[in-house]
VOPAGU-2260 file (C-alpha; in pm, 1 decimal, decimal comma):
REM VOPAGU-2260
SITE   aa  ch    i         X         Y         Z
SITE  MET   A    0    4019,2    1827,3    2814,9
SITE  VAL   A    1    4243,2    2067,6    2984,3
SITE  ASP   A    2    4311,4    2424,6    2891,3
SITE  THR   A    3    4641,3    2610,6    2861,3
SITE  PRO   A    4    4561,7    2970,1    2764,7
SITE  PRO   A    5    4807,3    3188,9    2572,0
SITE  THR   A    6    5097,3    3355,7    2746,0
SITE  GLU   A    7    4953,2    3693,2    2643,2
SITE  PRO   A    8    4604,6    3771,0    2510,5
SITE  PRO   A    9    4590,9    3817,1    2131,1
SITE  THR   A   10    4390,6    4138,6    2162,6
SITE  ALA   A   11    4443,2    4464,6    2349,4
SITE  PRO   A   12    4376,2    4415,3    2723,2
SITE  PRO   A   13    4029,6    4530,4    2833,2
SITE  THR   A   14    4001,8    4811,8    3084,6
SITE  THR   A   15    3645,7    4789,9    3219,1
SITE  LEU   A   16    3607,6    4573,5    3526,4
SITE  PRO   A   17    3287,4    4370,3    3555,4
SITE  THR   A   18    3062,0    4413,7    3858,0
SITE  ALA   A   19    2849,5    4197,6    4085,4
SITE  GLY   A   20    2552,5    4324,3    3885,0
SITE  ASP   A   21    2710,4    4180,3    3570,6
SITE  VAL   A   22    2733,1    3840,0    3741,5
SITE  ALA   A   23    2366,5    3860,9    3840,5
SITE  ALA   A   24    2274,6    3953,5    3482,5
SITE  ALA   A   25    2479,8    3660,5    3354,7
SITE  ALA   A   26    2291,2    3423,7    3585,3
SITE  GLN   A   27    1963,2    3535,7    3429,2
SITE  ALA   A   28    2101,8    3508,2    3076,4
SITE  LEU   A   29    2238,1    3156,3    3132,1
SITE  ALA   A   30    1949,6    3013,3    3334,7
SITE  ALA   A   31    1758,1    2865,6    3041,1
SITE  ASP   A   32    2057,3    2683,8    2891,4
SITE  LEU   A   33    2284,0    2601,2    3185,7
SITE  PRO   A   34    2097,9    2461,6    3486,7
SITE  PRO   A   35    2289,3    2461,0    3816,8
SITE  THR   A   36    2545,1    2188,6    3873,4
SITE  PRO   A   37    2523,9    1987,5    4199,3
SITE  THR   A   38    2652,4    2136,3    4525,0
SITE  LEU   A   39    2678,7    1852,8    4776,1
SITE  PRO   A   40    2845,2    1773,2    5110,5
SITE  SER   A   41    3107,7    1501,4    5136,3
SITE  GLU   A   42    3086,8    1303,7    5458,1
SITE  THR   A   43    3405,3    1106,8    5396,4
SITE  LEU   A   44    3621,3    1401,4    5288,2
SITE  SER   A   45    3490,9    1590,1    5590,3
SITE  ARG   A   46    3607,1    1308,7    5817,2
SITE  ILE   A   47    3947,1    1292,0    5646,2
SITE  THR   A   48    4016,8    1666,8    5654,9
SITE  GLY   A   49    3843,0    1773,2    5974,6
SITE  ALA   A   50    3640,7    2036,7    5788,3
SITE  GLU   A   51    3280,7    2023,6    5669,5
SITE  VAL   A   52    3345,7    1984,2    5298,7
SITE  ILE   A   53    3098,9    2101,8    5031,8
SITE  LEU   A   54    3176,5    2011,3    4669,4
SITE  LYS   A   55    3069,7    2207,4    4361,4
SITE  PHE   A   56    3058,6    1962,3    4069,9
SITE  GLU   A   57    3143,6    2173,6    3765,7
SITE  ASN   A   58    3278,0    1855,0    3607,6
SITE  HIS   A   59    2912,1    1759,5    3553,3
SITE  ARG   A   60    2870,0    2011,3    3270,7
SITE  PHE   A   61    2817,0    1874,0    2919,1
SITE  THR   A   62    3175,6    1962,9    2827,1
SITE  ALA   A   63    3290,1    1873,9    3182,1
SITE  SER   A   64    3404,4    2224,9    3269,7
SITE  PHE   A   65    3283,9    2558,7    3407,2
SITE  LYS   A   66    3416,2    2723,5    3088,8
SITE  GLU   A   67    3075,8    2690,1    2922,5
SITE  ARG   A   68    2939,7    2965,5    3147,5
SITE  GLY   A   69    3172,6    3242,8    3033,7
SITE  ALA   A   70    3171,7    3131,1    2671,6
SITE  LEU   A   71    2792,5    3134,3    2648,6
SITE  ASN   A   72    2757,6    3467,0    2830,0
SITE  ARG   A   73    2999,5    3626,0    2582,1
SITE  LEU   A   74    2826,0    3472,4    2280,4
SITE  LEU   A   75    2482,9    3587,8    2394,5
SITE  ALA   A   76    2606,4    3948,0    2398,9
SITE  LEU   A   77    2706,8    3948,9    2030,1
SITE  SER   A   78    2519,5    4175,8    1792,7
SITE  PRO   A   79    2346,7    4022,3    1487,4
SITE  GLU   A   80    2632,0    4147,0    1267,7
SITE  GLN   A   81    2895,3    3995,1    1497,8
SITE  ARG   A   82    2707,6    3665,3    1498,6
SITE  SER   A   83    2698,7    3653,8    1121,4
SITE  ARG   A   84    3071,1    3722,6    1091,5
SITE  GLY   A   85    3159,8    3458,1    1347,4
SITE  VAL   A   86    3390,8    3416,7    1643,8
SITE  ILE   A   87    3741,1    3290,1    1699,6
SITE  ALA   A   88    3911,9    3152,8    2008,7
SITE  MET   A   89    4257,7    3025,1    2093,8
SITE  SER   A   90    4252,9    2725,0    2323,3
SITE  ALA   A   91    4377,8    2370,8    2357,8
SITE  GLY   A   92    4090,4    2235,8    2561,7
SITE  ASN   A   93    3804,3    2338,1    2787,8
SITE  HIS   A   94    3750,6    2690,6    2655,5
SITE  ALA   A   95    3757,1    2554,6    2301,0
SITE  GLN   A   96    3478,2    2310,9    2377,8
SITE  GLY   A   97    3268,4    2569,4    2560,3
SITE  VAL   A   98    3285,9    2814,3    2269,6
SITE  ALA   A   99    3229,0    2541,8    2011,1
SITE  ARG   A  100    2927,3    2390,7    2184,1
SITE  HIS   A  101    2733,9    2709,9    2234,9
SITE  ALA   A  102    2834,1    2873,5    1906,7
SITE  GLN   A  103    2688,5    2568,3    1733,3
SITE  ARG   A  104    2367,0    2593,8    1937,6
SITE  LEU   A  105    2330,4    2961,8    1849,6
SITE  GLY   A  106    2416,9    2919,7    1482,2
SITE  ILE   A  107    2737,4    3124,4    1508,0
SITE  PRO   A  108    3036,5    3021,5    1292,6
SITE  ALA   A  109    3325,0    2939,4    1525,4
SITE  THR   A  110    3693,7    2892,5    1457,1
SITE  ILE   A  111    3925,1    2750,3    1722,4
SITE  VAL   A  112    4300,0    2791,8    1675,1
SITE  MET   A  113    4507,4    2519,9    1837,4
SITE  PRO   A  114    4881,7    2445,6    1829,9
SITE  ARG   A  115    4984,6    2160,7    1600,4
SITE  THR   A  116    5101,4    1974,7    1910,1
SITE  THR   A  117    4746,2    1950,9    2047,9
SITE  PRO   A  118    4649,3    1582,9    2100,0
SITE  PHE   A  119    4422,9    1459,7    1823,2
SITE  VAL   A  120    4145,1    1360,9    2064,0
SITE  LYS   A  121    4110,2    1725,6    2170,4
SITE  VAL   A  122    4090,5    1838,7    1809,3
SITE  GLU   A  123    3836,7    1569,2    1732,3
SITE  HIS   A  124    3610,3    1659,6    2025,5
SITE  THR   A  125    3616,4    2029,5    1939,2
SITE  GLU   A  126    3531,6    1959,3    1575,4
SITE  ALA   A  127    3251,5    1727,8    1686,0
SITE  LEU   A  128    3093,4    2027,5    1859,1
SITE  GLY   A  129    3072,5    2211,1    1527,6
SITE  ALA   A  130    3380,0    2434,7    1532,6
SITE  HIS   A  131    3631,3    2476,5    1251,8
SITE  VAL   A  132    3971,0    2391,2    1399,3
SITE  GLU   A  133    4295,3    2535,6    1264,8
SITE  LEU   A  134    4623,8    2384,2    1379,2
SITE  VAL   A  135    4891,3    2653,3    1374,0
SITE  GLY   A  136    5241,7    2662,0    1518,2
SITE  ASP   A  137    5419,2    2440,5    1765,3
SITE  GLY   A  138    5306,6    2636,5    2070,7
SITE  LEU   A  139    5042,1    2865,5    2211,9
SITE  ALA   A  140    5221,7    3188,9    2118,6
SITE  GLU   A  141    5214,4    3107,6    1747,7
SITE  ALA   A  142    4851,8    2996,4    1764,9
SITE  ALA   A  143    4761,7    3318,2    1947,1
SITE  ALA   A  144    4935,1    3531,5    1684,2
SITE  HIS   A  145    4737,7    3356,3    1411,5
SITE  ALA   A  146    4411,2    3412,4    1596,4
SITE  GLU   A  147    4497,4    3781,0    1633,3
SITE  ALA   A  148    4571,7    3815,9    1263,8
SITE  ARG   A  149    4243,0    3655,4    1163,4
SITE  THR   A  150    4049,7    3863,9    1415,2
SITE  ARG   A  151    4180,9    4186,5    1264,1
SITE  ALA   A  152    4169,7    4082,2     900,6
SITE  GLU   A  153    3819,1    3933,9     896,3
SITE  GLY   A  154    3633,4    4126,8    1162,4
SITE  LEU   A  155    3579,4    3819,6    1378,8
SITE  THR   A  156    3502,0    3850,0    1747,7
SITE  PHE   A  157    3773,0    3705,2    1968,8
SITE  ILE   A  158    3641,8    3512,3    2270,6
SITE  HIS   A  159    3911,7    3538,7    2534,8
SITE  PRO   A  160    3940,1    3244,0    2776,4
SITE  TYR   A  161    3951,1    3463,9    3087,4
SITE  ASP   A  162    4030,6    3834,4    3042,2
SITE  ASP   A  163    3691,0    3955,1    2919,5
SITE  PRO   A  164    3428,1    4120,7    3142,3
SITE  LEU   A  165    3143,5    3906,3    3008,7
SITE  VAL   A  166    3345,2    3586,5    3035,1
SITE  ILE   A  167    3440,7    3673,7    3393,7
SITE  ALA   A  168    3077,4    3751,4    3479,5
SITE  GLY   A  169    2964,1    3419,8    3335,6
SITE  GLN   A  170    3218,7    3225,2    3540,0
SITE  GLY   A  171    3107,4    3414,1    3851,2
SITE  THR   A  172    2766,9    3246,6    3838,5
SITE  VAL   A  173    2932,2    2945,6    4002,3
SITE  ALA   A  174    2946,8    3144,1    4327,3
SITE  LEU   A  175    2577,8    3236,3    4314,9
SITE  GLU   A  176    2480,9    2869,8    4288,0
SITE  ILE   A  177    2707,6    2775,2    4577,1
SITE  LEU   A  178    2563,5    3047,8    4798,4
SITE  ASP   A  179    2208,2    2939,0    4717,6
SITE  ALA   A  180    2286,3    2576,0    4805,8
SITE  ALA   A  181    2527,4    2630,8    5098,8
SITE  PRO   A  182    2475,6    2982,0    5240,9
SITE  GLU   A  183    2663,5    2916,4    5566,2
SITE  LEU   A  184    3007,9    2859,9    5416,4
SITE  ASP   A  185    3311,4    2987,6    5605,4
SITE  ALA   A  186    3559,6    2954,4    5319,2
SITE  LEU   A  187    3569,2    2876,6    4949,1
SITE  ILE   A  188    3873,3    2737,5    4764,1
SITE  VAL   A  189    3895,9    2792,7    4388,7
SITE  PRO   A  190    4154,5    2686,0    4126,0
SITE  VAL   A  191    4326,4    2976,0    3949,8
SITE  GLY   A  192    4487,1    2991,0    3606,6
SITE  GLY   A  193    4418,8    3310,2    3414,6
SITE  GLY   A  194    4183,5    3418,3    3693,2
SITE  GLY   A  195    3846,4    3432,4    3518,4
SITE  LEU   A  196    3674,5    3188,9    3752,1
SITE  ILE   A  197    3796,5    3330,5    4081,8
SITE  GLY   A  198    3757,6    3688,2    3957,0
SITE  GLY   A  199    3392,2    3642,6    3871,6
SITE  MET   A  200    3322,8    3440,3    4184,3
SITE  ALA   A  201    3488,4    3708,1    4398,8
SITE  LEU   A  202    3251,4    3972,5    4261,8
SITE  ALA   A  203    2942,3    3768,5    4346,1
SITE  LEU   A  204    3070,4    3634,5    4676,9
SITE  LYS   A  205    3188,4    3960,2    4828,7
SITE  ALA   A  206    2866,6    4136,9    4729,5
SITE  ARG   A  207    2648,2    3883,8    4913,8
SITE  ARG   A  208    2874,1    3733,8    5181,7
SITE  PRO   A  209    3187,1    3945,9    5228,3
SITE  ASP   A  210    3275,1    3748,6    5542,2
SITE  ILE   A  211    3338,6    3426,7    5349,9
SITE  ARG   A  212    3711,9    3379,4    5293,3
SITE  LEU   A  213    3795,6    3326,6    4926,0
SITE  ILE   A  214    4120,3    3141,1    4862,5
SITE  GLY   A  215    4277,0    3076,1    4524,3
SITE  VAL   A  216    4507,8    2784,0    4454,0
SITE  GLN   A  217    4766,9    2729,7    4182,4
SITE  SER   A  218    5015,3    2460,2    4094,1
SITE  ALA   A  219    5356,5    2534,3    4242,7
SITE  LEU   A  220    5494,4    2502,0    3889,0
SITE  TYR   A  221    5277,0    2790,9    3764,4
SITE  PRO   A  222    5239,5    3039,5    4053,5
SITE  ALA   A  223    5205,7    3363,6    3853,7
SITE  MET   A  224    4885,8    3487,0    4022,5
SITE  VAL   A  225    5017,7    3387,5    4365,8
SITE  GLU   A  226    5333,0    3589,8    4305,1
SITE  LEU   A  227    5135,9    3893,0    4187,9
SITE  PHE   A  228    4897,8    3865,5    4483,4
SITE  HIS   A  229    5187,4    3874,0    4728,3
SITE  GLY   A  230    5353,2    4166,8    4552,1
SITE  ARG   A  231    5628,2    3971,2    4380,0
SITE  ASP   A  232    5737,3    3963,0    4016,4
SITE  PRO   A  233    5612,6    3635,5    3863,5
SITE  GLY   A  234    5901,3    3636,1    3615,7
SITE  PRO   A  235    5893,5    3448,3    3286,6
SITE  GLY   A  236    5785,0    3119,3    3441,8
SITE  LEU   A  237    5933,1    2780,4    3367,4
SITE  PRO   A  238    6061,5    2712,9    3015,2
SITE  PRO   A  239    5879,1    2442,1    2817,0
SITE  GLY   A  240    5989,0    2089,3    2898,7
SITE  PRO   A  241    5954,2    1815,7    3162,3
SITE  ALA   A  242    6011,2    2055,7    3451,9
SITE  ALA   A  243    5699,5    2249,3    3352,3
SITE  ALA   A  244    5481,3    1942,0    3298,3
SITE  THR   A  245    5206,7    1989,5    3555,0
SITE  ILE   A  246    4910,7    1756,3    3582,1
SITE  ALA   A  247    4699,6    2070,4    3630,7
SITE  GLU   A  248    4729,1    2196,8    3272,3
SITE  GLY   A  249    4401,6    2384,4    3307,3
SITE  ILE   A  250    4565,6    2633,5    3544,4
SITE  ALA   A  251    4912,7    2631,6    3388,0
SITE  VAL   A  252    4912,8    3001,6    3295,4
SITE  LYS   A  253    5228,8    3212,9    3292,8
SITE  ALA   A  254    5054,6    3550,2    3252,9
SITE  PRO   A  255    4718,4    3603,9    3429,0
SITE  GLY   A  256    4464,2    3845,3    3283,9
SITE  HIS   A  257    4483,7    4221,1    3327,0
SITE  LEU   A  258    4129,7    4245,7    3464,3
SITE  THR   A  259    4150,6    3928,4    3668,2
SITE  ARG   A  260    4467,8    4024,5    3850,0
SITE  GLN   A  261    4295,1    4344,7    3966,5
SITE  LEU   A  262    3993,6    4150,1    4091,6
SITE  VAL   A  263    4214,8    3900,5    4272,7
SITE  ARG   A  264    4419,2    4177,5    4431,5
SITE  ASP   A  265    4110,8    4366,1    4551,5
SITE  LEU   A  266    3869,4    4086,6    4648,2
SITE  VAL   A  267    4048,5    3757,9    4714,7
SITE  ASP   A  268    4160,5    3682,4    5071,5
SITE  ASP   A  269    4458,7    3459,0    5000,3
SITE  MET   A  270    4644,5    3272,4    4726,6
SITE  VAL   A  271    4838,2    2948,6    4781,5
SITE  THR   A  272    5026,6    2690,1    4578,7
SITE  VAL   A  273    5018,5    2310,9    4596,5
SITE  SER   A  274    5266,5    2048,5    4484,2
SITE  GLU   A  275    5212,9    1800,3    4202,4
SITE  ASP   A  276    5214,9    1513,0    4453,4
SITE  ARG   A  277    4934,6    1675,5    4650,3
SITE  ILE   A  278    4727,8    1737,3    4337,0
SITE  GLU   A  279    4766,1    1371,5    4240,0
SITE  GLN   A  280    4663,3    1261,5    4588,5
SITE  ALA   A  281    4353,6    1482,1    4576,8
SITE  LEU   A  282    4257,1    1361,0    4229,9
SITE  ALA   A  283    4280,9     997,4    4337,6
SITE  LEU   A  284    4089,9    1069,0    4658,1
SITE  LEU   A  285    3801,4    1232,2    4471,3
SITE  LEU   A  286    3774,5     931,5    4244,0
SITE  THR   A  287    3792,3     669,9    4517,7
SITE  VAL   A  288    3578,1     855,5    4774,1
SITE  GLU   A  289    3333,5    1058,1    4565,5
SITE  LYS   A  290    3344,5     838,4    4254,3
SITE  THR   A  291    3390,7    1154,4    4047,5
SITE  VAL   A  292    3655,2    1215,3    3781,1
SITE  VAL   A  293    3832,6    1551,0    3788,5
SITE  GLU   A  294    4127,9    1688,2    3598,8
SITE  GLY   A  295    4432,4    1820,4    3781,1
SITE  ALA   A  296    4297,0    2175,9    3802,9
SITE  GLY   A  297    3970,9    2045,7    3946,2
SITE  ALA   A  298    4158,7    1858,8    4219,1
SITE  ALA   A  299    4368,0    2160,2    4324,1
SITE  PRO   A  300    4117,4    2296,0    4583,4
SITE  LEU   A  301    4109,6    1965,1    4770,1
SITE  ALA   A  302    4489,9    1955,0    4745,8
SITE  ALA   A  303    4502,5    2292,3    4922,5
SITE  LEU   A  304    4272,3    2166,1    5196,0
SITE  LEU   A  305    4483,7    1851,6    5242,5
SITE  ASP   A  306    4794,1    2071,9    5261,7
SITE  ALA   A  307    4665,0    2278,2    5554,0
SITE  PRO   A  308    4377,6    2095,1    5729,5
SITE  GLN   A  309    4444,1    2279,1    6057,0
SITE  ARG   A  310    4363,4    2607,5    5886,3
SITE  PHE   A  311    4008,6    2491,2    5808,3
SITE  ALA   A  312    3938,7    2256,0    6098,9
SITE  GLY   A  313    3573,1    2263,3    6201,8
SITE  GLN   A  314    3477,2    2509,0    5925,1
SITE  ARG   A  315    3235,8    2472,3    5633,6
SITE  VAL   A  316    3460,6    2477,6    5327,1
SITE  GLY   A  317    3347,4    2482,1    4964,6
SITE  LEU   A  318    3567,9    2328,2    4695,3
SITE  VAL   A  319    3510,1    2402,4    4325,5
SITE  LEU   A  320    3574,0    2093,4    4110,3
SITE  SER   A  321    3627,9    2305,6    3801,4
SITE  GLY   A  322    3656,9    2034,7    3537,1
SITE  GLY   A  323    3677,1    1665,8    3463,0
SITE  ASN   A  324    3863,7    1639,8    3133,3
SITE  ILE   A  325    4165,0    1417,4    3187,6
SITE  ASP   A  326    4335,3    1171,4    2957,5
SITE  THR   A  327    4244,8     816,7    3060,0
SITE  ARG   A  328    4603,4     694,3    3041,1
SITE  LEU   A  329    4717,4     978,8    3265,4
SITE  LEU   A  330    4433,6     904,4    3506,5
SITE  ALA   A  331    4536,0     538,0    3521,6
SITE  GLY   A  332    4893,5     638,5    3596,8
SITE  VAL   A  333    4787,3     872,8    3875,8
SITE  LEU   A  334    4577,6     600,8    4038,3
SITE  MET   A  335    4861,4     347,4    4024,9
SITE  ARG   A  336    5105,2     600,9    4170,9
SITE  ASP   A  337    4859,4     664,9    4451,4
SITE  LEU   A  338    4859,5     293,9    4535,8
SITE  VAL   A  339    5237,5     318,5    4571,9
SITE  ARG   A  340    5204,0     616,9    4806,5
SITE  GLN   A  341    4959,2     424,8    5022,1
SITE  GLY   A  342    5190,7     124,6    5043,8
SITE  ARG   A  343    4937,4     -90,4    4856,2
SITE  LEU   A  344    5169,9    -145,1    4561,4
SITE  ALA   A  345    5544,8    -189,5    4600,4
SITE  ARG   A  346    5843,2    -296,2    4392,9
SITE  LEU   A  347    6094,5    -507,5    4584,4
SITE  ARG   A  348    6446,3    -609,5    4488,8
SITE  LEU   A  349    6610,5    -918,4    4639,8
SITE  ASP   A  350    6926,5   -1117,7    4569,9
SITE  LEU   A  351    6871,3   -1495,2    4553,6
SITE  ALA   A  352    7105,4   -1788,9    4533,1
SITE  ASP   A  353    7092,4   -1920,7    4176,7
SITE  MET   A  354    6962,9   -2265,9    4261,9
SITE  ALA   A  355    6653,8   -2471,7    4194,5
SITE  GLY   A  356    6348,6   -2388,1    4408,1
SITE  GLU   A  357    6471,3   -2054,1    4541,1
SITE  LEU   A  358    6228,0   -1845,3    4337,0
SITE  GLY   A  359    5941,2   -2069,6    4443,7
SITE  ARG   A  360    6040,9   -2032,1    4808,3
SITE  VAL   A  361    6030,0   -1652,7    4789,7
SITE  THR   A  362    5701,1   -1634,9    4601,6
SITE  ALA   A  363    5542,9   -1880,4    4845,0
SITE  LEU   A  364    5660,2   -1668,0    5136,5
SITE  ILE   A  365    5508,2   -1354,9    4979,0
SITE  GLY   A  366    5179,2   -1535,1    4921,9
SITE  ALA   A  367    5172,1   -1671,7    5275,6
SITE  HIS   A  368    5184,9   -1315,3    5412,2
SITE  GLY   A  369    4899,5   -1187,8    5195,3
SITE  GLY   A  370    5102,8   -1036,0    4913,1
SITE  ASN   A  371    4966,5   -1060,1    4559,8
SITE  ILE   A  372    5245,8   -1075,9    4302,2
SITE  VAL   A  373    5168,3    -847,9    4006,8
SITE  GLU   A  374    5497,0    -868,0    3814,1
SITE  VAL   A  375    5822,4   -1065,3    3841,5
SITE  SER   A  376    6161,0    -997,4    3679,1
SITE  HIS   A  377    6433,4   -1260,7    3726,2
SITE  GLN   A  378    6770,2   -1111,9    3618,1
SITE  ARG   A  379    7091,5   -1313,0    3589,7
SITE  VAL   A  380    7292,8   -1118,6    3330,3
SITE  PHE   A  381    7235,1    -745,9    3382,9
SITE  SER   A  382    7343,1    -737,9    3745,2
SITE  HIS   A  383    7639,1    -641,1    3962,1
SITE  ALA   A  384    7577,2    -939,4    4190,5
SITE  PRO   A  385    7815,1   -1242,1    4188,5
SITE  ALA   A  386    7764,8   -1493,6    3908,3
SITE  LYS   A  387    7593,2   -1745,2    4139,7
SITE  VAL   A  388    7346,6   -1486,0    4260,7
SITE  THR   A  389    7041,3   -1376,8    4064,7
SITE  GLY   A  390    6852,9   -1052,7    4107,7
SITE  LEU   A  391    6478,4   -1065,3    4160,1
SITE  GLU   A  392    6245,0    -770,3    4116,6
SITE  VAL   A  393    5884,9    -828,7    4216,7
SITE  VAL   A  394    5586,4    -593,6    4218,6
SITE  VAL   A  395    5360,8    -683,5    4510,5
SITE  GLU   A  396    5010,5    -570,1    4598,3
SITE  THR   A  397    4922,3    -552,7    4968,5
SITE  ARG   A  398    4619,8    -438,6    5166,3
SITE  ASP   A  399    4794,2    -139,5    5326,6
SITE  ARG   A  400    5132,4     -16,2    5447,9
SITE  PRO   A  401    5130,9    -216,9    5774,8
SITE  GLN   A  402    5083,3    -538,1    5575,3
SITE  LEU   A  403    5368,6    -436,0    5344,0
SITE  THR   A  404    5590,6    -372,1    5646,3
SITE  ALA   A  405    5502,6    -713,5    5788,5
SITE  LEU   A  406    5589,1    -877,2    5454,4
SITE  LEU   A  407    5930,6    -707,9    5446,1
SITE  THR   A  408    5997,7    -823,5    5801,9
SITE  ALA   A  409    5906,1   -1182,4    5712,6
SITE  LEU   A  410    6144,8   -1178,2    5413,7
SITE  GLU   A  411    6425,8   -1046,2    5632,9
SITE  GLU   A  412    6361,8   -1311,5    5895,5
SITE  ALA   A  413    6384,3   -1573,6    5621,4
SITE  GLY   A  414    6734,9   -1455,7    5537,2
SITE  TYR   A  415    6666,7   -1219,7    5246,9
SITE  THR   A  416    6749,9    -850,6    5220,0
SITE  PRO   A  417    6449,2    -694,7    5041,8
SITE  ARG   A  418    6486,5    -336,1    4921,6
SITE  LEU   A  419    6198,7    -108,9    4831,6
SITE  ILE   A  420    6262,6      79,6    4506,9
SITE  ASP   A  421    6076,9     370,0    4347,1
SITE  THR   A  422    5854,8     428,8    4648,3
SITE  ALA   A  423    5877,2     809,5    4656,6
SITE  VAL   A  424    5677,6     887,2    4343,2
């Protein structure tokens, strides 16, 4: 599941920055319950990008996200009285599951406030981890206001998804594990939403290896931290709707944390954005090459590497695969769209004479040139063509783009005028 934190935190912003020592303390506190996730090289991605790629598989966590680290570190710091009263969090995904899982383990009552628009499967998974879920409002702002009211009225402890020193320190333990497994890194690319992950990692990384370049990446649709990093006003961000529908919901944050923006400003070397197309390409590549499922946010670091391979050529580059919670239908759509980009799946439109045997002639020609017909639509009525001409739309699977090009050439030589449609997804 993916995580879209509130536009503004429902509690007063904290003022005390965490330190590298806090990250080291978090590593000790978490060691018994959260063993290190794999840090492994990728031979194929290295060949594709020209860099020596090292992957950090945070999608291998029980809840498939790094968010467990910060949630558990915050919960472990509660006093006995705070534990008895319980905790509350506002989240629509990964943070919710991290808090729920470890609150249940520690015997701490946990309430998660989610918007009413949250998909049922996310609600169900969070409840299955022992949390009480309250569905409030049609958006995150209303849910956040409700969480704030309950926090104040009942003395609950609010567990912020990113702007909390203990949460930041817990997320920073990712960097310590990477450095232990791959100490000779030249650069590290990290997805950025509210900034908790990169903020904590920056503390640990710069304390031990200040020469390693730390680069944050955001979706181009939600570039708030990038804008702040480069001294620009992030503005209000995109309004809700299709234009704001990023596949990287886990880093779709309009207002980064108050602490995290300071850490990014002081310790991070660069911040970049990537397009939705590039995130989709990276997600599909990780599945096909590494056989690992990531969500959009988890694919963003590879997307940044694919965007600028010359920048990292010949260097050892670490990529943090921050999470693997993605809707299966969305994943299927991304994979099919990637086949279109590669030229392995194409939709063709042809005009045929409306006579017996013409459809069979075309389909035989496609088959003779190695095309596998997936779908066929034979349209006589809803068409601007002459009455004795019928429109044919056919979805064809080919081995690669050169084979598709050869098939189009063969159709043209046979007297047809095939047109590719919907190729630029």
